[in-house]
DRENFI-937093 format. One record per atom (N, C-alpha, C, O): residue number from 0; chain; x, y, z; atom name. Coordinates in Angstrom, 3 decimals, m for minus. Layout:
> NUM;A;X;Y;Z;CA
...
end
This chain:
> 0;A;24.349;m1.181;48.634;N
> 0;A;23.267;m0.254;48.405;CA
> 0;A;23.540;0.623;47.184;C
> 0;A;22.653;0.869;46.367;O
> 1;A;24.825;1.104;47.076;N
> 1;A;25.177;1.930;45.933;CA
> 1;A;25.092;1.130;44.639;C
> 1;A;24.683;1.660;43.605;O
> 2;A;25.475;m0.135;44.692;N
> 2;A;25.424;m0.988;43.510;CA
> 2;A;23.986;m1.202;43.060;C
> 2;A;23.700;m1.192;41.863;O
> 3;A;23.089;m1.394;44.006;N
> 3;A;21.672;m1.593;43.679;CA
> 3;A;21.103;m0.340;43.017;C
> 3;A;20.398;m0.438;42.012;O
> 4;A;21.399;0.824;43.563;N
> 4;A;20.922;2.077;42.981;CA
> 4;A;21.504;2.291;41.594;C
> 4;A;20.808;2.747;40.686;O
> 5;A;22.782;1.962;41.430;N
> 5;A;23.424;2.108;40.127;CA
> 5;A;22.765;1.183;39.104;C
> 5;A;22.529;1.589;37.966;O
> 6;A;22.468;m0.054;39.499;N
> 6;A;21.801;m1.011;38.594;CA
> 6;A;20.415;m0.518;38.198;C
> 6;A;20.034;m0.615;37.032;O
> 7;A;19.657;0.011;39.161;N
> 7;A;18.333;0.529;38.858;CA
> 7;A;18.420;1.730;37.910;C
> 7;A;17.614;1.870;36.990;O
> 8;A;19.396;2.578;38.148;N
> 8;A;19.580;3.752;37.293;CA
> 8;A;19.952;3.322;35.871;C
> 8;A;19.404;3.852;34.905;O
> 9;A;20.870;2.376;35.736;N
> 9;A;21.272;1.876;34.413;CA
> 9;A;20.112;1.180;33.703;C
> 9;A;19.952;1.322;32.490;O
> 10;A;19.310;0.435;34.445;N
> 10;A;18.148;m0.240;33.844;CA
> 10;A;17.163;0.784;33.304;C
> 10;A;16.622;0.610;32.212;O
> 11;A;16.926;1.852;34.060;N
> 11;A;16.008;2.897;33.602;CA
> 11;A;16.556;3.592;32.359;C
> 11;A;15.812;3.846;31.411;O
> 12;A;17.836;3.895;32.358;N
> 12;A;18.446;4.557;31.195;CA
> 12;A;18.349;3.659;29.964;C
> 12;A;18.022;4.138;28.878;O
> 13;A;18.626;2.376;30.116;N
> 13;A;18.515;1.435;28.987;CA
> 13;A;17.080;1.359;28.478;C
> 13;A;16.841;1.373;27.271;O
> 14;A;16.133;1.280;29.401;N
> 14;A;14.726;1.192;29.000;CA
> 14;A;14.312;2.451;28.239;C
> 14;A;13.648;2.359;27.207;O
> 15;A;14.695;3.611;28.735;N
> 15;A;14.335;4.858;28.090;CA
> 15;A;15.001;4.977;26.723;C
> 15;A;14.365;5.411;25.762;O
> 16;A;16.257;4.600;26.627;N
> 16;A;16.991;4.679;25.360;CA
> 16;A;16.397;3.737;24.323;C
> 16;A;16.184;4.130;23.176;O
> 17;A;16.133;2.510;24.714;N
> 17;A;15.585;1.538;23.765;CA
> 17;A;14.185;1.915;23.318;C
> 17;A;13.851;1.757;22.144;O
> 18;A;13.367;2.407;24.225;N
> 18;A;12.004;2.771;23.840;CA
> 18;A;12.009;3.989;22.926;C
> 18;A;11.079;4.166;22.140;O
> 19;A;13.018;4.818;23.008;N
> 19;A;13.110;5.993;22.148;CA
> 19;A;13.596;5.640;20.755;C
> 19;A;13.359;6.393;19.810;O
> 20;A;14.264;4.523;20.612;N
> 20;A;14.822;4.138;19.320;CA
> 20;A;13.772;3.565;18.373;C
> 20;A;13.903;3.693;17.156;O
> 21;A;12.755;2.948;18.907;N
> 21;A;11.773;2.268;18.092;CA
> 21;A;10.401;2.907;18.303;C
> 21;A;9.678;2.526;19.224;O
> 22;A;10.040;3.867;17.465;N
> 22;A;8.757;4.542;17.685;CA
> 22;A;7.578;3.606;17.463;C
> 22;A;7.597;2.751;16.578;O
> 23;A;6.567;3.784;18.275;N
> 23;A;5.321;3.045;18.126;CA
> 23;A;4.330;3.978;17.453;C
> 23;A;4.144;5.114;17.890;O
> 24;A;3.699;3.507;16.397;N
> 24;A;2.686;4.292;15.710;CA
> 24;A;1.317;3.825;16.201;C
> 24;A;0.963;2.656;16.047;O
> 25;A;0.566;4.725;16.780;N
> 25;A;m0.794;4.415;17.237;CA
> 25;A;m1.760;5.145;16.306;C
> 25;A;m1.865;6.372;16.327;O
> 26;A;m2.457;4.364;15.494;N
> 26;A;m3.385;4.905;14.517;CA
> 26;A;m4.795;4.914;15.092;C
> 26;A;m5.290;3.889;15.560;O
> 27;A;m5.432;6.067;15.055;N
> 27;A;m6.840;6.179;15.390;CA
> 27;A;m7.574;6.264;14.054;C
> 27;A;m7.383;7.208;13.287;O
> 28;A;m8.415;5.269;13.786;N
> 28;A;m9.085;5.149;12.491;CA
> 28;A;m10.558;5.473;12.671;C
> 28;A;m11.261;4.794;13.421;O
> 29;A;m11.032;6.516;11.981;N
> 29;A;m12.431;6.922;12.052;CA
> 29;A;m13.146;6.414;10.807;C
> 29;A;m12.682;6.628;9.686;O
> 30;A;m14.275;5.740;11.005;N
> 30;A;m15.052;5.197;9.901;CA
> 30;A;m16.101;6.213;9.459;C
> 30;A;m17.093;6.437;10.151;O
> 31;A;m15.871;6.821;8.303;N
> 31;A;m16.829;7.754;7.716;CA
> 31;A;m17.304;7.206;6.366;C
> 31;A;m17.623;7.963;5.449;O
> 32;A;m17.343;5.875;6.268;N
> 32;A;m17.665;5.222;4.993;CA
> 32;A;m19.160;5.103;4.739;C
> 32;A;m19.577;4.842;3.610;O
> 33;A;m19.970;5.292;5.774;N
> 33;A;m21.407;5.144;5.623;CA
> 33;A;m21.907;3.749;5.933;C
> 33;A;m23.116;3.519;5.981;O
> 34;A;m20.989;2.809;6.146;N
> 34;A;m21.365;1.422;6.447;CA
> 34;A;m20.478;0.876;7.566;C
> 34;A;m19.445;1.462;7.889;O
> 35;A;m20.882;m0.230;8.144;N
> 35;A;m20.056;m0.918;9.129;CA
> 35;A;m18.935;m1.651;8.403;C
> 35;A;m19.167;m2.317;7.393;O
> 36;A;m17.723;m1.524;8.923;N
> 36;A;m16.582;m2.210;8.320;CA
> 36;A;m15.872;m3.039;9.387;C
> 36;A;m15.996;m2.791;10.586;O
> 37;A;m15.139;m4.012;8.917;N
> 37;A;m14.324;m4.833;9.796;CA
> 37;A;m12.870;m4.602;9.408;C
> 37;A;m12.514;m4.709;8.234;O
> 38;A;m12.037;m4.289;10.379;N
> 38;A;m10.640;m3.985;10.116;CA
> 38;A;m9.776;m5.066;10.729;C
> 38;A;m9.946;m5.432;11.892;O
> 39;A;m8.843;m5.576;9.931;N
> 39;A;m7.892;m6.573;10.414;CA
> 39;A;m6.493;m6.032;10.179;C
> 39;A;m6.144;m5.659;9.059;O
> 40;A;m5.684;m5.991;11.247;N
> 40;A;m4.310;m5.508;11.123;CA
> 40;A;m3.408;m6.664;10.734;C
> 40;A;m3.832;m7.818;10.680;O
> 41;A;m2.143;m6.326;10.460;N
> 41;A;m1.194;m7.362;10.069;CA
> 41;A;m0.905;m8.335;11.202;C
> 41;A;m0.354;m9.411;10.970;O
> 42;A;m1.277;m7.964;12.439;N
> 42;A;m1.067;m8.851;13.584;CA
> 42;A;m2.313;m9.674;13.890;C
> 42;A;m2.449;m10.222;14.984;O
> 43;A;m3.232;m9.760;12.909;N
> 43;A;m4.472;m10.521;13.024;CA
> 43;A;m5.379;m10.027;14.148;C
> 43;A;m6.150;m10.801;14.715;O
> 44;A;m5.285;m8.747;14.465;N
> 44;A;m6.226;m8.127;15.389;CA
> 44;A;m7.387;m7.631;14.542;C
> 44;A;m7.196;m6.853;13.607;O
> 45;A;m8.595;m8.085;14.874;N
> 45;A;m9.769;m7.712;14.089;CA
> 45;A;m10.730;m6.918;14.959;C
> 45;A;m11.014;m7.279;16.102;O
> 46;A;m11.224;m5.823;14.383;N
> 46;A;m12.215;m5.006;15.076;CA
> 46;A;m13.294;m4.595;14.088;C
> 46;A;m13.010;m4.355;12.915;O
> 47;A;m14.522;m4.515;14.560;N
> 47;A;m15.634;m4.031;13.754;CA
> 47;A;m15.905;m2.586;14.158;C
> 47;A;m15.981;m2.262;15.343;O
> 48;A;m16.050;m1.719;13.146;N
> 48;A;m16.328;m0.310;13.415;CA
> 48;A;m17.603;0.088;12.704;C
> 48;A;m17.718;m0.041;11.485;O
> 49;A;m18.547;0.567;13.468;N
> 49;A;m19.768;1.106;12.870;CA
> 49;A;m19.466;2.480;12.295;C
> 49;A;m18.526;3.151;12.723;O
> 50;A;m20.266;2.892;11.329;N
> 50;A;m20.089;4.219;10.746;CA
> 50;A;m20.199;5.281;11.851;C
> 50;A;m21.069;5.201;12.717;O
> 51;A;m19.309;6.269;11.805;N
> 51;A;m19.321;7.345;12.782;CA
> 51;A;m18.548;7.046;14.052;C
> 51;A;m18.596;7.832;14.998;O
> 52;A;m17.831;5.917;14.095;N
> 52;A;m17.043;5.551;15.271;CA
> 52;A;m15.583;5.357;14.867;C
> 52;A;m15.254;5.289;13.683;O
> 53;A;m14.712;5.270;15.880;N
> 53;A;m13.309;5.027;15.591;CA
> 53;A;m12.733;3.955;16.513;C
> 53;A;m13.279;3.671;17.580;O
> 54;A;m11.629;3.373;16.081;N
> 54;A;m10.875;2.405;16.879;CA
> 54;A;m9.400;2.778;16.778;C
> 54;A;m9.003;3.580;15.933;O
> 55;A;m8.603;2.183;17.651;N
> 55;A;m7.170;2.449;17.675;CA
> 55;A;m6.404;1.153;17.462;C
> 55;A;m6.736;0.113;18.031;O
> 56;A;m5.373;1.238;16.632;N
> 56;A;m4.468;0.120;16.390;CA
> 56;A;m3.042;0.597;16.613;C
> 56;A;m2.715;1.739;16.288;O
> 57;A;m2.194;m0.253;17.159;N
> 57;A;m0.770;0.040;17.260;CA
> 57;A;m0.047;m0.611;16.093;C
> 57;A;m0.179;m1.810;15.846;O
> 58;A;0.721;0.209;15.381;N
> 58;A;1.548;m0.234;14.260;CA
> 58;A;0.811;m1.069;13.213;C
> 58;A;1.261;m2.172;12.902;O
> 59;A;m0.294;m0.591;12.663;N
> 59;A;m0.965;m1.368;11.612;CA
> 59;A;m0.427;m0.996;10.243;C
> 59;A;m1.110;m0.324;9.470;O
> 60;A;0.783;m1.423;9.936;N
> 60;A;1.374;m1.018;8.664;CA
> 60;A;0.625;m1.605;7.480;C
> 60;A;0.620;m1.018;6.398;O
> 61;A;0.007;m2.729;7.668;N
> 61;A;m0.817;m3.318;6.616;CA
> 61;A;m2.202;m3.558;7.201;C
> 61;A;m2.353;m4.188;8.248;O
> 62;A;m3.197;m3.050;6.512;N
> 62;A;m4.571;m3.213;6.965;CA
> 62;A;m5.411;m3.844;5.877;C
> 62;A;m5.196;m3.610;4.688;O
> 63;A;m6.366;m4.645;6.299;N
> 63;A;m7.406;m5.118;5.400;CA
> 63;A;m8.724;m4.656;5.994;C
> 63;A;m9.040;m4.960;7.144;O
> 64;A;m9.487;m3.922;5.203;N
> 64;A;m10.788;m3.445;5.654;CA
> 64;A;m11.858;m4.125;4.820;C
> 64;A;m11.843;m4.034;3.593;O
> 65;A;m12.778;m4.799;5.472;N
> 65;A;m13.859;m5.483;4.783;CA
> 65;A;m15.111;m4.631;4.866;C
> 65;A;m15.605;m4.341;5.955;O
> 66;A;m15.618;m4.232;3.716;N
> 66;A;m16.880;m3.507;3.635;CA
> 66;A;m17.970;m4.565;3.709;C
> 66;A;m18.223;m5.265;2.728;O
> 67;A;m18.612;m4.686;4.854;N
> 67;A;m19.551;m5.781;5.088;CA
> 67;A;m20.816;m5.653;4.248;C
> 67;A;m21.484;m6.657;3.996;O
> 68;A;m21.163;m4.445;3.807;N
> 68;A;m22.358;m4.244;2.993;CA
> 68;A;m22.116;m4.668;1.552;C
> 68;A;m22.924;m5.388;0.966;O
> 69;A;m20.996;m4.219;0.979;N
> 69;A;m20.686;m4.539;m0.420;CA
> 69;A;m19.889;m5.825;m0.580;C
> 69;A;m19.623;m6.261;m1.700;O
> 70;A;m19.514;m6.418;0.519;N
> 70;A;m18.703;m7.638;0.531;CA
> 70;A;m17.452;m7.472;m0.327;C
> 70;A;m17.151;m8.305;m1.182;O
> 71;A;m16.724;m6.369;m0.078;N
> 71;A;m15.445;m6.102;m0.715;CA
> 71;A;m14.374;m6.047;0.364;C
> 71;A;m14.654;m5.725;1.519;O
> 72;A;m13.140;m6.367;m0.028;N
> 72;A;m11.999;m6.204;0.862;CA
> 72;A;m11.115;m5.104;0.301;C
> 72;A;m10.759;m5.121;m0.878;O
> 73;A;m10.764;m4.152;1.146;N
> 73;A;m9.865;m3.070;0.768;CA
> 73;A;m8.533;m3.317;1.461;C
> 73;A;m8.493;m3.484;2.680;O
> 74;A;m7.456;m3.343;0.710;N
> 74;A;m6.121;m3.599;1.255;CA
> 74;A;m5.299;m2.315;1.200;C
> 74;A;m5.391;m1.546;0.244;O
> 75;A;m4.479;m2.093;2.257;N
> 75;A;m3.649;m0.898;2.352;CA
> 75;A;m2.299;m1.249;2.960;C
> 75;A;m2.178;m2.206;3.726;O
> 76;A;m1.301;m0.476;2.615;N
> 76;A;m0.018;m0.473;3.323;CA
> 76;A;0.196;0.963;3.761;C
> 76;A;0.445;1.830;2.923;O
> 77;A;0.103;1.236;5.062;N
> 77;A;0.133;2.621;5.525;CA
> 77;A;1.303;2.926;6.432;C
> 77;A;1.210;3.834;7.259;O
> 78;A;2.396;2.207;6.309;N
> 78;A;3.568;2.521;7.122;CA
> 78;A;4.081;3.906;6.795;C
> 78;A;4.544;4.149;5.681;O
> 79;A;4.005;4.811;7.744;N
> 79;A;4.365;6.202;7.470;CA
> 79;A;5.854;6.405;7.302;C
> 79;A;6.287;7.503;6.951;O
> 80;A;6.655;5.366;7.545;N
> 80;A;8.083;5.508;7.274;CA
> 80;A;8.313;5.680;5.778;C
> 80;A;9.362;6.176;5.366;O
> 81;A;7.342;5.275;4.962;N
> 81;A;7.443;5.461;3.516;CA
> 81;A;7.079;6.878;3.097;C
> 81;A;7.286;7.257;1.944;O
> 82;A;6.546;7.652;4.012;N
> 82;A;6.031;8.973;3.682;CA
> 82;A;6.662;10.023;4.604;C
> 82;A;6.030;10.437;5.576;O
> 83;A;7.891;10.462;4.322;N
> 83;A;8.537;11.417;5.231;CA
> 83;A;7.820;12.754;5.316;C
> 83;A;8.030;13.498;6.274;O
> 84;A;6.977;13.079;4.338;N
> 84;A;6.259;14.357;4.364;CA
> 84;A;5.091;14.338;5.352;C
> 84;A;4.383;15.338;5.476;O
> 85;A;4.879;13.244;6.044;N
> 85;A;3.736;13.102;6.956;CA
> 85;A;4.053;13.527;8.384;C
> 85;A;3.195;13.409;9.260;O
> 86;A;5.255;14.015;8.639;N
> 86;A;5.661;14.291;10.020;CA
> 86;A;4.720;15.235;10.751;C
> 86;A;4.481;15.057;11.945;O
> 87;A;4.179;16.238;10.060;N
> 87;A;3.303;17.185;10.757;CA
> 87;A;1.962;16.562;11.136;C
> 87;A;1.200;17.156;11.898;O
> 88;A;1.666;15.374;10.614;N
> 88;A;0.429;14.680;10.947;CA
> 88;A;0.593;13.773;12.160;C
> 88;A;m0.389;13.216;12.652;O
> 89;A;1.827;13.617;12.652;N
> 89;A;2.102;12.775;13.814;CA
> 89;A;2.161;13.628;15.065;C
> 89;A;2.788;14.687;15.081;O
> 90;A;1.510;13.164;16.100;N
> 90;A;1.603;13.811;17.401;CA
> 90;A;2.479;12.915;18.248;C
> 90;A;2.084;11.799;18.585;O
> 91;A;3.665;13.390;18.595;N
> 91;A;4.627;12.566;19.317;CA
> 91;A;4.377;12.667;20.811;C
> 91;A;4.223;13.753;21.370;O
> 92;A;4.341;11.497;21.441;N
> 92;A;4.116;11.444;22.878;CA
> 92;A;5.318;10.863;23.597;C
> 92;A;6.406;10.762;23.030;O
> 93;A;5.115;10.485;24.838;N
> 93;A;6.154;9.924;25.684;CA
> 93;A;6.683;8.614;25.104;C
> 93;A;5.909;7.821;24.569;O
> 94;A;7.971;8.382;25.204;N
> 94;A;8.627;7.172;24.724;CA
> 94;A;8.397;6.935;23.237;C
> 94;A;8.185;5.799;22.813;O
> 95;A;8.439;7.999;22.449;N
> 95;A;8.340;7.926;20.986;CA
> 95;A;7.034;7.320;20.490;C
> 95;A;7.021;6.620;19.478;O
> 96;A;5.952;7.581;21.186;N
> 96;A;4.635;7.146;20.724;CA
> 96;A;4.134;8.179;19.724;C
> 96;A;3.944;9.345;20.069;O
> 97;A;3.923;7.750;18.498;N
> 97;A;3.436;8.635;17.444;CA
> 97;A;1.948;8.374;17.242;C
> 97;A;1.557;7.298;16.790;O
> 98;A;1.124;9.357;17.576;N
> 98;A;m0.324;9.231;17.402;CA
> 98;A;m0.690;9.807;16.040;C
> 98;A;m0.376;10.956;15.727;O
> 99;A;m1.357;8.988;15.241;N
> 99;A;m1.713;9.376;13.883;CA
> 99;A;m3.206;9.133;13.707;C
> 99;A;m3.718;8.067;14.050;O
> 100;A;m3.896;10.132;13.170;N
> 100;A;m5.347;10.037;13.011;CA
> 100;A;m5.666;9.951;11.528;C
> 100;A;m5.224;10.784;10.735;O
> 101;A;m6.440;8.932;11.162;N
> 101;A;m6.828;8.734;9.770;CA
> 101;A;m8.336;8.543;9.683;C
> 101;A;m8.986;8.123;10.640;O
> 102;A;m8.875;8.862;8.507;N
> 102;A;m10.321;8.762;8.300;CA
> 102;A;m10.599;7.968;7.034;C
> 102;A;m10.031;8.247;5.978;O
> 103;A;m11.477;6.975;7.147;N
> 103;A;m11.897;6.133;6.026;CA
> 103;A;m13.156;6.724;5.410;C
> 103;A;m14.129;6.996;6.113;O
> 104;A;m13.135;6.921;4.097;N
> 104;A;m14.280;7.476;3.382;CA
> 104;A;m15.010;6.378;2.601;C
> 104;A;m14.505;5.261;2.487;O
> 105;A;m16.195;6.690;2.063;N
> 105;A;m17.033;5.703;1.375;CA
> 105;A;m16.379;5.157;0.104;C
> 105;A;m16.726;4.068;m0.354;O
> 106;A;m15.447;5.897;m0.456;N
> 106;A;m14.727;5.435;m1.650;CA
> 106;A;m13.646;4.430;m1.301;C
> 106;A;m13.051;3.816;m2.186;O
> 107;A;m13.391;4.261;0.000;N
> 107;A;m12.307;3.398;0.451;CA
> 107;A;m11.011;4.161;0.654;C
> 107;A;m10.021;3.589;1.110;O
> 108;A;m11.004;5.451;0.321;N
> 108;A;m9.796;6.250;0.485;CA
> 108;A;m9.573;6.567;1.960;C
> 108;A;m10.518;6.749;2.727;O
> 109;A;m8.288;6.628;2.335;N
> 109;A;m7.894;6.949;3.701;CA
> 109;A;m7.156;8.281;3.687;C
> 109;A;m6.189;8.462;2.947;O
> 110;A;m7.625;9.211;4.517;N
> 110;A;m7.044;10.546;4.628;CA
> 110;A;m6.358;10.710;5.978;C
> 110;A;m6.800;10.145;6.978;O
> 111;A;m5.284;11.481;6.002;N
> 111;A;m4.606;11.854;7.237;CA
> 111;A;m5.235;13.130;7.795;C
> 111;A;m5.604;14.030;7.041;O
> 112;A;m5.354;13.198;9.111;N
> 112;A;m5.833;14.405;9.770;CA
> 112;A;m4.704;14.995;10.603;C
> 112;A;m3.910;14.265;11.198;O
> 113;A;m4.642;16.293;10.640;N
> 113;A;m3.694;16.974;11.515;CA
> 113;A;m4.114;16.750;12.960;C
> 113;A;m5.297;16.522;13.214;O
> 114;A;m3.188;16.807;13.919;N
> 114;A;m3.556;16.613;15.325;CA
> 114;A;m4.645;17.568;15.811;C
> 114;A;m5.412;17.223;16.710;O
> 115;A;m4.720;18.758;15.228;N
> 115;A;m5.711;19.745;15.667;CA
> 115;A;m7.088;19.534;15.045;C
> 115;A;m8.053;20.161;15.481;O
> 116;A;m7.204;18.666;14.038;N
> 116;A;m8.485;18.467;13.351;CA
> 116;A;m9.323;17.412;14.063;C
> 116;A;m8.789;16.459;14.630;O
> 117;A;m10.634;17.591;14.028;N
> 117;A;m11.576;16.706;14.726;CA
> 117;A;m12.273;15.762;13.737;C
> 117;A;m12.521;16.118;12.585;O
> 118;A;m12.581;14.550;14.219;N
> 118;A;m13.387;13.605;13.446;CA
> 118;A;m14.846;14.039;13.492;C
> 118;A;m15.242;14.611;14.507;O
> 119;A;m15.660;13.820;12.500;N
> 119;A;m15.285;13.554;11.111;CA
> 119;A;m14.937;14.859;10.403;C
> 119;A;m15.558;15.896;10.637;O
> 120;A;m13.960;14.790;9.558;N
> 120;A;m13.556;15.961;8.791;CA
> 120;A;m14.309;15.948;7.471;C
> 120;A;m14.335;14.931;6.777;O
> 121;A;m14.915;17.060;7.127;N
> 121;A;m15.713;17.142;5.897;CA
> 121;A;m14.903;17.681;4.724;C
> 121;A;m15.050;17.215;3.594;O
> 122;A;m14.045;18.668;4.998;N
> 122;A;m13.295;19.329;3.940;CA
> 122;A;m11.811;19.066;4.168;C
> 122;A;m11.206;19.645;5.070;O
> 123;A;m11.228;18.199;3.355;N
> 123;A;m9.825;17.838;3.530;CA
> 123;A;m8.919;18.861;2.873;C
> 123;A;m9.105;19.230;1.713;O
> 124;A;m7.945;19.306;3.631;N
> 124;A;m6.915;20.172;3.062;CA
> 124;A;m6.041;19.298;2.171;C
> 124;A;m6.260;18.094;2.043;O
> 125;A;m5.055;19.930;1.563;N
> 125;A;m4.161;19.138;0.727;CA
> 125;A;m3.500;18.061;1.591;C
> 125;A;m3.141;18.307;2.743;O
> 126;A;m3.352;16.906;1.036;N
> 126;A;m2.757;15.767;1.723;CA
> 126;A;m1.291;15.647;1.313;C
> 126;A;m0.905;16.109;0.239;O
> 127;A;m0.475;15.027;2.167;N
> 127;A;0.921;14.828;1.776;CA
> 127;A;1.020;13.868;0.590;C
> 127;A;0.075;13.144;0.279;O
> 128;A;2.157;13.878;m0.047;N
> 128;A;2.366;12.998;m1.193;CA
> 128;A;2.081;11.544;m0.802;C
> 128;A;2.541;11.071;0.238;O
> 129;A;1.323;10.847;m1.642;N
> 129;A;0.959;9.463;m1.360;CA
> 129;A;m0.411;9.311;m0.723;C
> 129;A;m0.911;8.195;m0.582;O
> 130;A;m1.025;10.429;m0.334;N
> 130;A;m2.344;10.414;0.293;CA
> 130;A;m3.301;11.259;m0.524;C
> 130;A;m2.871;12.202;m1.189;O
> 131;A;m4.601;10.944;m0.493;N
> 131;A;m5.209;9.859;0.287;CA
> 131;A;m4.793;8.503;m0.291;C
> 131;A;m4.544;8.351;m1.486;O
> 132;A;m4.731;7.534;0.616;N
> 132;A;m4.426;6.165;0.172;CA
> 132;A;m5.633;5.607;m0.535;C
> 132;A;m6.764;5.736;m0.067;O
> 133;A;m5.384;4.994;m1.656;N
> 133;A;m6.471;4.339;m2.400;CA
> 133;A;m6.352;2.835;m2.186;C
> 133;A;m5.252;2.284;m2.226;O
> 134;A;m7.479;2.175;m1.960;N
> 134;A;m7.415;0.741;m1.647;CA
> 134;A;m7.175;m0.123;m2.885;C
> 134;A;m7.485;0.251;m4.016;O
> 135;A;m6.621;m1.272;m2.614;N
> 135;A;m6.607;m2.345;m3.594;CA
> 135;A;m7.871;m3.125;m3.295;C
> 135;A;m7.994;m3.708;m2.217;O
> 136;A;m8.817;m3.149;m4.230;N
> 136;A;m10.123;m3.783;m3.973;CA
> 136;A;m10.081;m5.239;m4.423;C
> 136;A;m9.683;m5.558;m5.543;O
> 137;A;m10.505;m6.109;m3.510;N
> 137;A;m10.591;m7.533;m3.814;CA
> 137;A;m12.002;m7.998;m3.518;C
> 137;A;m12.557;m7.681;m2.466;O
> 138;A;m12.590;m8.756;m4.450;N
> 138;A;m13.966;m9.253;m4.217;CA
> 138;A;m14.011;m10.288;m3.111;C
> 138;A;m15.082;m10.803;m2.791;O
end
């Protein structure tokens, strides 16, 4: 009985330790572009977002956003590990879940929002270095 309890305790400690080592970034993306867009993450998860709505992706370090009206593709690399000044924009949750809120504008630029700011944001404060992200536009 003691061995079983010890094994369960060790399994829980290992699970907690490992989950704390590898943070998960959960991006909430708000579409304020004025048009419907289709977003594809690096894991080939595709979602369509109408203007004024948002979707959530886990760890979308590379995104392709297709502007369905203009038939353009916007490419981004948004891994926040490249941007250490972004820490105040992350809301850390249980097991190292980092919630990050971003907003897509009609220019294709992506802005970071502070955890206390609400979608859609009209007046952006100063952004951390590297933001707003500007897309690589492909026809």
